[in-house]
C-alpha positions, 0 to 999 in steps of 0.5 A: 308927150302928145306928139309922140302918142299921136305918131304912135296911134296915128293908124288906129285913130283914123281907122276908128274914126273911119269905121265909126263915121262909115257906120253912121252914114250908111245908117243915114243913107239907109234911112233917108236915102235921096236917090234910087241906086242903079246898080247893086250895093254888093257889087259897088261896096265890094270893089270900093272897099277892095280899092281901098285895102289896095290903096292903103296897102300901097301907101303904107308901103311907099308913104309910111310916115304918112302926112303926120310923120312928115309934119314931125320931120318938117317941125324936127327941121324947123322947116315951114311957115308954122315954125318960123314963129311962135303961135298958141295952138289954139290959134294955129290948130284952126289956121293950119286946118283951114289952110290945109283945106284950101290946099286940097281945094286947089289940088282937086281944081288942078286935077280937073284941069291938067289933062293927065291928072284928069285921066286919073282922077275920073276914075272917081267920077266914073261911079255911075252911082253916089253914095258914101263909098264913092268918096273912097274910090280913087286910083292908086296913082292919084292916091300916091300923087295926092300924097306926094302934093300932101307931103309937099304942102306939109313941109311949106306949112310946118303945121302942128301935128295934131292939126294934120291928124285933125285934118285927116280925119276931118277930110276923110269924114267930110268926103263920106258925109258930102258923098252920102245918098241921103237927104237933109231938110231943106232948111238945114241943108241951106244952113249947113251949106253957108259954111260946109259942103253937103251932100246936095251941094257935092252931088252937083260935082259928080253930075254928067253934065260938063259944066256941073262936073267942073264946079264945086270942088270943096270937100269941107268948106264950101266957101272956097267954091263961092270965093273962087268962082267955082260954085253951082247952087242947083243943078239943071236937073233934079237931084234924085234924077240927074244923071251921075258919073261919066257920059262914057263908059256906063258898063259896070265891068268898066266902072265898077269892077275893080279890074275896070277901075284900074285900067280906066286911066289908060283907056281912051274915052 
């Protein structure tokens, strides 16, 4: 019964969680900003949200089942690790979420490592500013590739439907949280970073410095970067003044307008 309800209401659950978290994090950015933005919020947010609409339409057209639907299919076919033995939900739920998070970490590292994937992923890094809408700017081709990988991971793991839906909500929410242009008190930030990726930790990943850009790949749990040797604790320049984005291009029409964002992977930099 629960699984049927989740399948039927998955879009509404995800959209509702997204809208609530977007408003809360936007208010946090307004109240306690970390950096002064270089470009107009209206320019960036308008184009980033237009990109979200385009990506959402493409996903619904080409992947109507989404990750939750694929988990349902894997369960029906008894495919994947979790479908090979009995595991209580109280244990299977956190284990599945952690394994999915680990898969996203390694996917992120591959997108930096493989030149063809990096051409797509650099759209995310080309934003010359850093705020919660940076978490939403991915090229449509990267979105489709990411969903294909996610489908394969879900089939390989066969996780519970609730775990997949919970992970999708957590991933989306944590991505907006750790891209927030907001400041946490130093003591709280240090304590949170022991387990979770904070804005200060992930902002380093958006530095223009190559060594910093290719570090701190986690979106949710911070332990993967420490365990797999990709952790950088602090940037060379102060958080409030370090350069964000790619060294080139920097022109707003190339980096922030929707037309420029869509062309970026096909440009030689």
